[in-house]
N, C-alpha and C positions, 0 to 999 in steps of 0.2 A: 909963301905963307899968308899972303893976301886971299891965294886962292882957297886955302883952307877956311880961313875966317868968314870967306863968301859963302861956302859950302856949310859951315856951322848956321850963318845966318839963314840959308835956305831949309836948313832941316827944321830950325825952330819955327820959319813962317809959315811951312806947312803944316807944323803938326798944330800951331796955333790958329790956323784957319778952319781949322778940322774940315781939312778938304775929302769928302766922300770917295773920289778915287783913289786918294793915297791912302785912306784906311781900309778900302777894299783890295788893296795889292797885299797891305801889311796882316789884314786879317785871311786873307787865303793863302799868303808863303805860312804863316803859322799852321792854318789848320791843314794843309798839304804837309807840311813837313813833321810835326807833331803825330798826325796820324801815319804817316810812312815809316815814323822812327818807333811809333809805339806796336805797330803790325810786327817789325822788324825785330822788336824784343821779344812778341810771343811768339813768333816761328824761330826766331833763332837761337833763343836761350836755351828751350828744352833740348836743341840739336846739340849744343855745347855740353850741357849736362850726359846727355846719351854718348857723346863720343869720347867723355873722359870717362864712363863706366864700362860701356860693352867694348868687348874685345872679337873682332871678325876679320877674315881675309880682305884686304880692302882697306881697312880701316886708315893705316897711313897715308896711302894715297889720298882719299877724300880729306884728309887733315891739309896736305899739301895744297891739294887745290884749293879749299877755302882760303887758306892763306895768298894764294895765288891772286884770288878774284878781292884782295883787298886793292890793288890796284889795277882794276877793271874800268877801263877807259869808258865816263860818262858816254862821249859819243857814239860810242857802240852798241849800249846798251841801248839809246834812243832809238838808233836804226834799226836793232834787233825786234824791239818793240812797235816801231814804225810799220816795220814788216807784216808783224802779226796783226796788229790793229787796222792796219790798212781797209779798204772794200775789198780790194782782191787777197787778204789774209786770210787765213785759217778763224780769224776770230773778229774779222771787220763787220759780220751782223749784229755785233753786239754794241757798235756805235760808240765807242771809247775814245776814238782817235780825237785829240784837241780838248780834251776835256779835263777837268781837275782829278778824275780818278784814274787816269791814263798817268798823269804825273804823280801820283802818288804809287801806282806800281812802280814806275822808272825809279822813283827815290827809293822803294821798299828793295828793290832788286840790288840796288848799290850798296844799302844798308845792312842789308842782313846778313852778308861775309864778315864786317866788322863787328857784327853783336856775337855772329858765332865764336871767331878768333877770340875775343876778348874775354867769354864765359868759359868757354873752354880752358884756357890755359890754366887760370886759378881754381876751375872744378876737378883738373887733374892734380896737383897738388893736396887741395881738400880730401879727394877720394883717396889718397894715397896714406893720408891720415887718419880717414874714418870710414875707409872702404871695409875694413875686417870687422869692425863695429857693428856696421850695417848688414853686414852678412849674418854675423852671429844671433842678431836679433830678426833676422829672416826677413828683410825688407824687400818688397818686389825692386822691378827696376825703375817704378814710376815713382814709388815713395823714395826711391835713393835720389833720384832725380831732383824731388822736390826737395829732398835734404840738402842737397849741395846747393841749390839756389836760394835756400833759406840760409845757409851758411856763408853765401858768397853775395850778402846785397851789396855790399862796395861796386863787386864787380858789376852787377848788373846797373848798377848807375853810371858807372863810367862807359859799359858797352850803351847805355842808352843815350848819355851825352854825345857821344862818339858819334851814335848813328844818328844824331839830330845834328851834331854839326855840319857832316856829311850831307846831310838831306837839303839844310837849308843853305848852305852854299854853291849848290848845284845848278849846272846852268844850260849844259849841254844838252844832258839828256831830258830837260823837261820844254825845253824850247822846241826841239823835232816834235817831240811827241802832245806837247801843248800848244803849241803855234803862237806863244805869248798874245794870245788875242785880248785886246782891251777890255777891261770891263768884267772878264770872265778867265782866263789863263795865265794873265799877267802878274807876274811875282815879284818880289824884290829884286833878287837877282838878275831874271830876265829886263826888270825896268831899266836897271844900272848899265846892261849890256846895251840898251836901246839906247839911252840918253847919252852914252858916252860914244858909239858909233853916230850921231846927231850930233857931236861935238859941244854938247850941252854939259862939260865936266863939273862946274858947282854943284848944278841938282843931282848929279852921279853920285859925286861925293857926300852929298847931302844925304842920299838915299841909304848911299854905304853908312853913313853915322849910325842912322835910324836901325840898321841890319844888325851892324855889330853891337847897340845897347838892346835890341834886344834879343839876343844870343846872349849875352850876360845876365840878362834878367832870368831867362828859361834856366840857363845852368846855376843862378844864385838859389832861385824857387826849387830846384830840385835840389841842390845839396842838404837845403834848410827842411825840406820834407822830410828825407832822409834820416837827417839827425834828431828830429822830432821823433820818429818811429822807434829809431834807435833806442832814445830815452826810454820809451814806452816799454 
């Protein structure tokens, strides 16, 4: 209990001092995670809607594979991207390794299957209900997908929040491709891992409290935003 109280004091002290390094870590964490979550939503939501509408050979195998990727080990993703982005890799000339961009890519790879799966399931139910109407009206595949996504706004929110939760809590992949470089690629989670390895548990717990508060704040803001849109 004393450690917990001390961690709260450390967190409040860090915030009160407006430490530039701390706010840099927080800002980078939010930027990387929100960017990755948004990209995952933009890429994954249409795929989820498309899989609910289209019937083709191998479709079930793709759905099974996407669901299997929900448990994709982050360190494996990090290692694969490291090999691709390293100097000797096929994408080494881009110079993305140990940059925030590489971290966004890693989090996007991990978050996209979550979005596809969470959008596909409700979209399948919606298509079973509105599919005949869409065919009668002569809607194209693209317009049918747009209809499903519009009707399933709640599932989009759920998918985004799940993707954000996966992204902002990620450590393994981003520490491999980002390198945990101070004032450049150090995020909340990698900073917590570093402080824990150094034995500074109160600071690590303090950073954890800040991370938890940010996650709750983003989730609350997202629900309020969707609620206002729904009222209009």
